[in-house]
Structures are given as structure tokens and as C-alpha cells.
C-alpha positions as CSV (number, residue, x, y, z in Angstrom):
1,M,-52.1,-85.2,41.2
2,R,-52.2,-82.0,42.7
3,G,-48.1,-82.0,41.7
4,A,-48.8,-82.6,38.0
5,V,-51.7,-79.5,38.0
6,L,-49.0,-77.1,39.5
7,S,-46.5,-78.2,37.7
8,A,-48.7,-78.5,34.2
9,D,-49.8,-74.4,35.1
10,S,-45.9,-73.4,36.3
11,R,-45.1,-74.5,32.5
12,R,-48.0,-72.6,31.2
13,R,-46.9,-69.8,32.9
14,L,-43.2,-70.3,31.8
15,R,-44.5,-70.4,28.0
16,I,-46.2,-67.7,28.3
17,V,-43.0,-65.9,29.7
18,L,-40.8,-66.9,26.9
19,G,-43.4,-66.1,24.6
20,L,-43.5,-62.3,26.1
21,A,-39.6,-62.1,26.4
22,P,-38.7,-61.1,23.0
23,A,-40.9,-57.8,23.1
24,V,-40.5,-57.0,26.5
25,G,-36.7,-57.5,25.9
26,A,-37.1,-55.3,23.0
27,L,-39.0,-52.7,24.6
28,I,-36.2,-52.5,27.3
29,V,-33.1,-52.3,25.2
30,L,-34.9,-49.9,22.6
31,F,-36.6,-47.9,24.8
32,I,-36.2,-48.2,28.5
33,V,-32.6,-48.5,28.6
34,P,-32.0,-45.0,26.1
35,L,-34.5,-43.1,28.3
36,V,-32.4,-43.6,31.8
37,V,-29.3,-42.9,30.0
38,A,-30.9,-39.4,28.4
39,L,-32.6,-39.4,32.2
40,V,-28.9,-39.4,33.9
41,Q,-27.0,-36.9,31.3
42,S,-29.9,-34.3,31.3
43,L,-29.0,-34.4,35.3
44,G,-25.5,-33.5,34.7
45,H,-23.6,-37.2,34.8
46,A,-22.1,-37.2,31.6
47,P,-18.8,-38.3,31.2
48,I,-18.5,-38.5,27.6
49,Y,-19.4,-35.3,27.5
50,R,-17.2,-34.1,30.3
51,V,-19.9,-33.0,32.0
52,R,-20.1,-34.1,35.8
53,S,-22.0,-32.3,37.9
54,F,-24.9,-35.1,38.9
55,P,-27.1,-34.4,40.7
56,T,-28.4,-30.8,38.9
57,A,-31.3,-29.2,37.3
58,E,-29.2,-26.9,35.5
59,F,-29.9,-28.0,32.3
60,Y,-33.7,-28.9,33.2
61,R,-33.6,-24.7,34.1
62,Q,-31.5,-23.9,30.7
63,V,-34.7,-25.4,29.0
64,L,-37.7,-24.7,30.9
65,F,-36.9,-20.8,31.3
66,S,-36.0,-19.9,27.8
67,S,-37.9,-17.9,25.3
68,R,-37.3,-20.3,22.6
69,F,-38.5,-23.3,25.0
70,R,-42.0,-22.2,25.0
71,V,-42.2,-20.9,21.6
72,S,-41.3,-24.0,20.9
73,L,-43.6,-25.9,23.4
74,V,-46.4,-23.9,21.2
75,Y,-45.6,-24.9,17.8
76,T,-44.9,-28.4,19.0
77,V,-48.7,-28.6,20.2
78,Y,-50.0,-27.0,17.3
79,Y,-48.0,-29.6,15.1
80,A,-49.4,-32.3,17.1
81,V,-52.8,-31.1,17.7
82,V,-54.1,-30.1,14.2
83,P,-53.1,-32.5,11.5
84,T,-54.4,-35.1,15.1
85,I,-57.8,-33.5,14.8
86,L,-58.0,-33.3,10.8
87,S,-56.7,-36.9,10.2
88,T,-59.2,-38.5,12.7
89,V,-62.2,-36.3,11.4
90,L,-61.6,-36.9,7.9
91,G,-60.5,-41.2,8.5
92,V,-63.1,-41.8,10.2
93,A,-65.7,-39.9,7.8
94,L,-63.6,-42.1,4.9
95,A,-64.5,-45.0,6.8
96,I,-67.9,-44.7,7.1
97,V,-68.5,-43.6,4.1
98,L,-66.2,-46.3,2.5
99,T,-68.0,-49.3,4.1
100,R,-71.0,-48.9,2.7
101,R,-71.9,-50.3,-0.3
102,I,-71.4,-47.8,-3.2
103,R,-69.9,-48.2,-6.3
104,G,-66.3,-48.1,-6.3
105,S,-65.8,-48.1,-2.9
106,S,-63.2,-51.1,-2.6
107,V,-61.3,-49.9,-5.6
108,L,-61.3,-45.8,-3.3
109,S,-60.5,-48.0,-0.3
110,F,-57.4,-49.8,-1.7
111,F,-56.1,-46.8,-3.2
112,F,-56.3,-45.0,0.5
113,R,-54.4,-47.7,2.0
114,L,-51.3,-47.1,-0.4
115,P,-49.9,-44.0,1.3
116,L,-49.1,-46.5,4.5
117,V,-46.3,-48.2,2.4
118,V,-44.9,-45.1,1.8
119,P,-42.3,-43.4,4.3
120,Y,-42.7,-40.1,5.4
121,L,-39.5,-39.3,3.9
122,V,-40.5,-39.7,0.3
123,G,-44.3,-38.2,1.4
124,A,-41.5,-35.5,2.4
125,A,-40.4,-35.2,-1.2
126,M,-43.8,-35.7,-3.0
127,V,-45.2,-32.5,-0.9
128,V,-42.3,-30.3,-1.9
129,A,-42.1,-31.9,-5.4
130,L,-46.0,-30.6,-6.0
131,F,-46.2,-27.7,-3.4
132,A,-42.6,-25.9,-3.7
133,N,-42.8,-22.7,-5.7
134,G,-41.2,-24.1,-8.3
135,G,-43.0,-27.0,-8.0
136,L,-45.3,-28.8,-10.5
137,I,-48.4,-27.2,-9.4
138,A,-47.0,-23.6,-9.4
139,R,-45.1,-24.5,-12.6
140,V,-49.0,-25.8,-14.3
141,L,-50.8,-22.6,-12.8
142,Y,-48.5,-20.3,-14.6
143,A,-48.3,-22.5,-17.6
144,V,-52.5,-21.9,-18.0
145,G,-51.7,-17.8,-17.3
146,M,-53.3,-18.2,-13.6
147,I,-50.1,-17.0,-11.8
148,E,-47.5,-14.5,-13.9
149,T,-44.1,-16.1,-12.0
150,T,-43.5,-19.3,-9.9
151,G,-43.1,-17.1,-7.0
152,E,-46.3,-15.9,-6.8
153,F,-47.3,-19.5,-5.6
154,P,-48.3,-19.2,-2.3
155,R,-45.3,-20.0,0.1
156,I,-46.6,-23.7,1.7
157,L,-43.3,-25.3,2.6
158,F,-40.9,-23.5,5.4
159,S,-43.7,-21.1,6.9
160,R,-44.3,-20.5,10.1
161,G,-47.8,-21.6,9.5
162,G,-46.6,-25.5,8.6
163,W,-49.0,-25.9,5.8
164,G,-45.7,-28.4,4.1
165,I,-45.4,-30.6,7.7
166,M,-48.8,-30.8,8.1
167,L,-49.6,-32.0,4.4
168,V,-47.0,-34.9,5.1
169,Y,-48.6,-35.3,8.3
170,L,-52.4,-36.0,6.6
171,F,-51.0,-37.6,3.7
172,K,-49.8,-40.6,6.2
173,Q,-52.1,-40.3,9.1
174,I,-56.1,-39.8,7.4
175,P,-54.9,-43.5,5.9
176,F,-53.9,-44.7,9.2
177,T,-57.1,-43.8,11.0
178,F,-59.3,-45.0,7.9
179,I,-57.8,-48.6,8.1
180,I,-58.2,-48.9,12.1
181,V,-61.5,-47.3,11.9
182,S,-62.4,-49.6,9.3
183,S,-61.6,-52.4,10.7
184,V,-63.9,-51.5,13.6
185,L,-66.6,-50.9,11.7
186,A,-66.5,-54.3,9.8
187,G,-66.4,-55.6,13.3
188,V,-69.7,-53.7,14.2
189,G,-71.9,-54.3,11.1
190,P,-74.7,-52.0,10.0
191,E,-77.3,-54.2,11.6
192,Y,-77.2,-51.5,15.0
193,E,-77.3,-48.6,12.6
194,E,-80.3,-50.0,10.9
195,A,-82.1,-50.9,13.5
196,A,-81.8,-47.2,15.1
197,R,-83.3,-45.2,11.4
198,T,-86.0,-48.2,11.4
199,L,-87.0,-46.8,15.0
200,G,-87.4,-43.0,13.5
201,A,-83.6,-41.9,14.1
202,S,-82.0,-39.5,11.6
203,R,-78.7,-40.6,10.2
204,F,-76.9,-38.3,12.0
205,R,-78.3,-38.9,15.7
206,A,-78.1,-43.1,14.3
207,F,-74.7,-42.1,14.5
208,R,-74.0,-40.1,16.9
209,F,-75.9,-43.0,19.4
210,V,-75.5,-45.8,18.1
211,V,-72.3,-46.3,15.6
212,L,-69.7,-43.5,17.5
213,P,-69.7,-45.2,20.6
214,R,-69.0,-48.6,19.1
215,I,-66.1,-46.9,17.3
216,M,-64.8,-44.8,20.1
217,P,-61.9,-47.5,21.1
218,G,-60.6,-47.4,17.4
219,V,-61.5,-43.2,17.3
220,V,-59.0,-43.6,20.6
221,T,-56.5,-45.2,19.7
222,S,-55.5,-44.1,16.3
223,S,-55.8,-40.5,17.4
224,L,-53.2,-41.2,20.8
225,L,-51.1,-42.8,18.1
226,V,-50.5,-39.6,15.5
227,F,-50.3,-37.4,18.4
228,A,-47.9,-39.4,20.0
229,F,-46.0,-39.7,16.8
230,N,-46.7,-35.5,15.5
231,F,-45.4,-34.5,19.4
232,Q,-42.2,-36.7,18.7
233,S,-40.9,-36.5,15.5
234,Y,-38.4,-34.5,14.6
235,E,-37.3,-35.1,10.4
236,I,-40.2,-33.6,9.1
237,P,-40.5,-30.4,10.9
238,Y,-36.6,-30.6,10.4
239,L,-37.1,-31.0,6.6
240,L,-40.3,-28.6,6.0
241,G,-40.7,-26.5,9.2
242,A,-39.5,-22.5,9.4
243,T,-36.0,-21.7,10.3
244,F,-37.6,-20.5,13.6
245,P,-39.4,-21.0,15.5
246,N,-38.6,-24.8,15.7
247,T,-40.3,-27.8,17.8
248,L,-39.1,-29.1,21.0
249,P,-37.2,-32.3,18.9
250,V,-35.9,-29.9,16.5
251,E,-33.6,-27.8,19.5
252,A,-33.4,-30.9,20.9
253,L,-32.0,-32.2,17.5
254,R,-29.9,-28.9,17.3
255,R,-28.5,-29.4,20.9
256,F,-26.9,-32.3,20.3
257,Q,-25.6,-31.2,17.0
258,V,-23.3,-27.7,18.8
259,P,-19.9,-28.2,18.9
260,D,-19.5,-27.7,22.4
261,V,-20.1,-31.2,23.7
262,T,-20.9,-30.0,26.9
263,R,-24.4,-28.8,26.1
264,R,-25.3,-31.9,25.3
265,P,-26.8,-32.8,28.8
266,E,-29.4,-30.0,27.3
267,A,-30.7,-32.0,24.6
268,M,-31.1,-34.6,26.8
269,A,-33.2,-32.1,29.0
270,Y,-35.3,-31.5,26.0
271,V,-35.8,-35.5,25.1
272,M,-37.1,-36.0,29.1
273,V,-39.5,-32.8,28.7
274,I,-41.1,-34.2,25.7
275,T,-41.4,-37.7,27.3
276,V,-43.0,-36.5,29.9
277,F,-45.3,-33.8,28.6
278,S,-46.4,-36.0,25.9
279,G,-47.0,-38.7,28.5
280,I,-49.2,-35.8,30.6
281,V,-51.3,-35.5,27.1
282,L,-52.1,-39.0,26.7
283,Y,-52.8,-39.6,30.4
284,L,-55.3,-36.9,30.6
285,Y,-56.9,-37.8,27.2
286,L,-57.1,-41.6,28.2
287,R,-59.1,-40.9,31.4
288,A,-61.4,-38.2,29.8
289,Y,-62.0,-41.3,27.4
290,R,-62.6,-43.5,29.7
291,R,-65.1,-41.1,32.4
292,W,-67.1,-40.6,29.2
293,E,-67.5,-44.3,28.7
294,R,-68.3,-44.4,32.4
295,S,-71.0,-41.5,32.2
296,R,-72.8,-43.8,29.0
297,G,-72.6,-46.8,31.4
298,G,-69.5,-48.3,29.7
299,V,-66.8,-50.2,31.5
């Protein structure tokens, strides 16, 4: 009998392992292995690029002690943090407003979900078509006489402020945050907030002390994913950003594109720095959130 129980338990564990094997295998092949290869090449072992100086920190020295790196780091953090904060605040606000039973909320919720099916590159094309100096908005303003030429339209794309980059990010990430927080709110229900309002709490205090703590897991999850994507994304900053300064991912891409292949390990050093820096930021964010949860008696 005991052997049969152990056998059944072993079969259950085997089914769990086999069920996780495809996801774990994909994670190893698509993430862990390329990251290990990038690490080895950044340390000087890259025969394919005619670099055989392993182990060496020369490529990290070239990256970390360059002025371009410091400027790119500032802009990378800027492009990652500002859209994350804006998309989180606006996504949470929309979720709270549209989960209330108001006229047209279901239709508006449907339209707010549509950008999620649009790729980022299509979003970039839409921003260019709308906000370029010769774009649709500039032409409309010129047609109604608000500007004398389309060249007077404020420069939004390819600027140091990165407004075009942020418009694309917000176009995609506000709906993403909205969906996650809406799902959490649907599970929470309105009963707790209604009870707080019945006991005399204002709408703001009911949100701060009742609703917000219950939706914080969804808020933290969405903001973590949004920040990680923004910090490591290269295609939108590459297409819509200024020629200089660039973000760290764009700098890594341009290092990889130089004709001198012996500089390719420098691009791998950029990749490792981006991975480590973003990992540290996410870890500190999660740690701060867990400390906040413990301070209010959570797990």
C-alpha cells in the first residue's frame, strides 16, 4: 500500500515536471542560453568576432567609463520611468471610472482594449502619420489657419524630449494597465468601498485605504512589466528618438552594426549592463512593495 502511494505521488510529480517542461525549455533556450553567450562574449571569448582575450573586463571598461554611456543611461531611465508612471496612473484611473456602472462604460472599455492588438511598430507609424511636421494634425491646423506652414507645428518626433516615443508607449501601455487593474477590480467587487462610504469615509479615503491596497498587486505587476519593456526596448527609440542621445539598447544595437566586428563584444557588454541594471531596479521595486505590504499587516 505504501509503495502504491509513493508510486502515485511519483507519477503526480512526473506529470508536473512534464507539464512545466515546454515553458522551462523555452525559457532556457530563448533567454538563459543567449544571456550566457552574451556574458561570455562580453568577457572576451568571441572567436566568431576574432576576439580571444577571455577573461577580460576591457569591454566593460569601454562601456562604463564613456560619457555616451552616462548620457544614454539617463535617457534610458527617463524613457522607462516617465511612461511607466503615466500609464500606471491613467490606466488605474480609467479602470476605476469604467468599472462603475455608467452609461457607455462597456463600449468605452472595448475601445480601450483595441490598442493591445496593434503592434508597437504600427503604433509608431500611426504616431508619425499624426504628429510629424507634415502629418495629419499639422495639415489640419494649417488648413484652419492656426499655423502659417506645417513646419511651424511643434517638433514632437525625433526630439531630445522623446515625446513621440512616449506617445507610442502610452498608446499601448495605458490599455495594458487598464485591463490588468480592471480584472483585479472585478474580483474585488464594490462591496468594500460601499461599506467604507456607508461608514462615513470620503471617496478619496475609501479609495486610498480600501480600494488601492486591494488592487496594488495588479498595479505592481503591470508597472513592473511596463518598466522592464521600456527599459530594454530598442525599436521605438531607434525609429522615433533623436540621433543623439540614444538609449542603452540603441547604443548596443549600433555597436553591433559597426563594420569592425572586433567591437561586437562591446555590444554584448551593453546587453549585460542593461540586464543587470533593470534587474536591480525591479528587485528594489518589489522589495519596497513587500515592505509596504508588511507595514500594513500583509504577507
